[in-house]
N, C-alpha and C positions, 0 to 999 in steps of 0.2 A: 853937753853931758855925754859921756861915753855910753854906748849901747850896752844894756845888760840883757842877760838871758835867764830863763827859768828852765831847769832840767828836772823832769819827773820820770823816774825809772821804777820798775817793779815787775814781778813775775806775771805770767799770763793769768788773766781773769781776776786781777787784784783791784781793778777799778781805776786804773791810770787815766783812761780816756775821759771818764766822767770828771775827775779832778781837773784835768787839763782844760776842759770846757769851762768849768767854773772860773778858773784862773784867767782864761782868755777873755771872758766877758768882763772881768774886774779890771784888767790892765790893757785892754785893746790889743789882744795878743794874736799872733800868727802861729798856729799849731803846726809843728814840723815832725813828721813821722820818723821815729828812730827805732824801727822794727824791721828786721831783714825780710820778713814775709809779707808785711802789709804793703810793700812796694809793688806787689804783683796784682794786676787787675783781674786775673782769672779766678781768684779764690776769695771773693768778698765775704762769703759766709764762714769758711773754715779759718780764715785769718782774722775774723772779727773786725773787719774794717768799719770805721764810723759810717753810719747810715745817713740818709737824707736829712733827718731831723738834726743830727749833730752838725752836719755840714752847713746847715742854715743858721746855726747859732754863732759860728766863728769860722774864719777861713782856715782851711787845712791844706798842707802841701806834702808832696811825696807819697801820697796814698794812691795805689793803683796806677802808677806811672810807667810800669814796665810790663811787657808781656811775659808769659811763662816760658817762652823760648829764649829769653834773655837771662844773663847772669848778673846779679847785683853783688859785687864785692864791697868791702869797706871803702876801697878807693872810689868806686863808682858812686857809692852813697855820699861820700864827702863832696864830690863834684856837684851832685844834686843839692846837697844841703847848703853849699856855698851860694848857689843861685837863690835859694829860699832866704838865706840870711841877708843877701843884698836887697831882696824885695822888702824884707822887714825894715831895713834901714831907710829905703826910699819912701816907704809909706808911713813911717813913724810908728810901726807896730813893735810890740815886744815879742821876740822869738821864744816860743815854748817848745822845747824838744821833749817828746814823750814816746816811750817805748820800752821794750824789754831786751834789746840787743846790747849787751854790755860792751862788746867790741866797738860798736858805733859811737857810744858815749866816750870811750877811751880815745878813739880816733879824733873826735871832736875837740877834746880837751888837751890831748898830748900830741896830736899829729900822727901821721902814718909813715912808716919807713918807706923810702923810695925804691921798693923792690921792682926790678924790671918785669915786664910781662913774661910769663913762662909759656913757651910753645905747647900747643895741645898734645903733640906727640910725646913730649917729655913726661907730661902728667899721665898719659895713657900707658907708657912703658912702666912708670913707677907703680901705677895701680895694678898692672898685670903681675909685677914682681911681688907686690904685697900679697895679692891673692894666691900666688904660687907658694911662697915660703911662710906666710903667716905673719901676724903682727910682731911677736917677740923677735923673730929672726930678722924681720925688716928693720926693726928699731935698732938691733945690734949692728946691722950693716950701715945704717944711717950714722951711727955713733962714730964710725971710722972717718966720715966726711964732715959731719956737723955734730960734734959731741955735745954742745950746749943744747941744741934743739932736742936731740935724742934723750938727754937727761931729764928734760922737763915734760916730755910727752909720753904718756903711757902707750904700751903696745897696741891697745884697743882703739886708739884715736886714729883711725885709718885716714880720715880726710886731712888732718894737719901733718901727719907723718909723710903722706904722699906729697903734700904741698912743700914741705921742707926738702924732700929729696929732689923734687922737680926744680926748685930754685938753685940748689948747688949744682945740679946736673946742667942746667941751662946757662948759669952765669959763672960758674967756677968759684963762687963766693958763698959761704954758708948763710942761710937765712938769719941765723943769730947775729952775724956780722952786719948784715943789712939793717937789722932792727936796732942796732946801736947808733945808727946815724941820726943825729939830732935834726929835727925838722920843725918848722913853725906851725903851731896848731891852727886850725881853722878859726877857732874863737878864742880870743885872749882877754876879753872884757870881763867885767864883774858878773857873777852868776850865783844863783841860789839853786842848790842841788838837793832833791828830795827822793828818797827811796821808800816805796810802800813795802812794809814788812809784815804781812799778815801771819796769823797763827796757822800752822801747817794744816791742821784738820779742817779748819774753815776754808782754806784755799783749795784743798783737794775736793771738798764738797762743791765749791763754786766751779771748779774745772769740770767735774762730772755733769753738773746741772747744765752748764753752758754747752757741753758737747751734745747733750740730749736736745737742747734748743736748736742747735745747728742742724741736727738731723731732721728735726721737724720743719726747719726753714728751707730745706732742699740741698743739704750738703752732698748727698749721694748724687744728685743730678749734676751738681757742680763738678764732682770728680769724674762722672761719666762723660761730660763734655770735654774735660781735659784729656781723658783717656782716648777719645776719638781722634785727637790730633796727632797721636803717635809720636809724642815728644821723647827725647832721650831720657831714660830713667835717672841719670845723674844730675839733671838740671836742678838748681836750688828749689824752684817752685814745687817740684814733685817730692821734696823732702818736708813740705809743710805738715804740721801735725795733723794726723788723721788721713792723709792722702794715701799712703801706702797700704794700710789695712783695708780701706774702702776699695782700693784698686784690686786687692786680692779677693774681696767679696764679689766684685763685679766679674772677675775672671773665674769665679766658681771654686776658688781654692779654700775658702772657709765661709761658714754661715755669717750672715750680716750681723747677727747678735754678737758673735765672737769678734768680728771686726770692730764693732763699737766698743766692746770691752777692752780690746787691745789698744784702740786709739785713746781711750781714757787713761789707761795705764801709762802709755807713752807721754801723754800730756802731763800727768802728775810727776813723772820722772823729770821731764823738762823743767817744770816749775821748780822742782827741788834744786836742779843744777843752777837755775837762774838765781835762786835765793842764796846759794853758796857763793856765786860770783859776786853778787851785790854786797854780801856781808864781808867778803875778804878783799875785794878790789875797790870798793867805794867807801872806804872807812871814814873819809872826811865829810861825806854827805850826811844830811839829816835823815835818819831812819825812823819811819813813822809806823807805829803799831796801829792796827785798824781801829782799836777802841779809842785812839787819840785823834782819829782823822777829823772829826767835826771841829774839835778845838784847834787842830793844826791848820785847818782851812783859814780860820781867822788869823792865825799867826803868820801864815804865808802872806796873806793880804796885807797885814801890818808891816811885815818886813819889806814888801814891795813898795808900799806907800812911803815908808821911811827912806828907802833908797831914792825914790823920785824927789823927795823933799830935800834930802841932805847930800845925796851923791855917795853915801856910805852905807 
């Protein structure tokens, strides 16, 4: 029988990890991290990585596998996920992909354009130009070289605009052209995809309460240790939710209470963006309202058992 996979997506603090654990115990599952920040080992508290109790209940992969000094792109994650998928095949376990990074789920299901690596100096020059002329002017300049990318990216999306500029600068081919190249997805087998879709007020309350719990658990010390390493501010790990406000507090730029308030605001905004992505980009997935979750757990298990019995 062809290997099947279970995909569980949702915004931060929505309860994805708990659901994945229940499913893993039901189907002899291997949980595979699909979150861009939980791959870093240096921030177990601020990224809400599964703790020892969760790790004891089911095998987990791709959690805390990279140091903060490293960069984890979607391509790098796909390489790691491929190894985890092979392990699941060899051990007879059901792969359960769980996380909140929509791009990783897309890469898993649709593949990733074979964009060549962009030299660091190209990205550096692009970033300097963006900072010099500002987002709207940079976007207009990009439109002359890659009109499709410029048309779909807002001027405030600094990271992706710089990325698009760097690609056309380094390769002579627009990023939009690279993205049209068809590639084979990492996973092509049958899958069940679920999105946790909580009510916004409930989710925001969960985000705030969880950040308070993170602070009580030692999040500030976690950021202090990261700060002592003197890492480049542009590294992905230093963009984890809460890191930058807490760094500013440690540097004396703002009171800790204000840093916590700012971190909570950023977390809520990120959760809102995640919900928008899932709603518009994962239309074919089953979207689960939180009040349905207990009933849906049984439905998930029924669907899985049906597949194993019938292959459909």
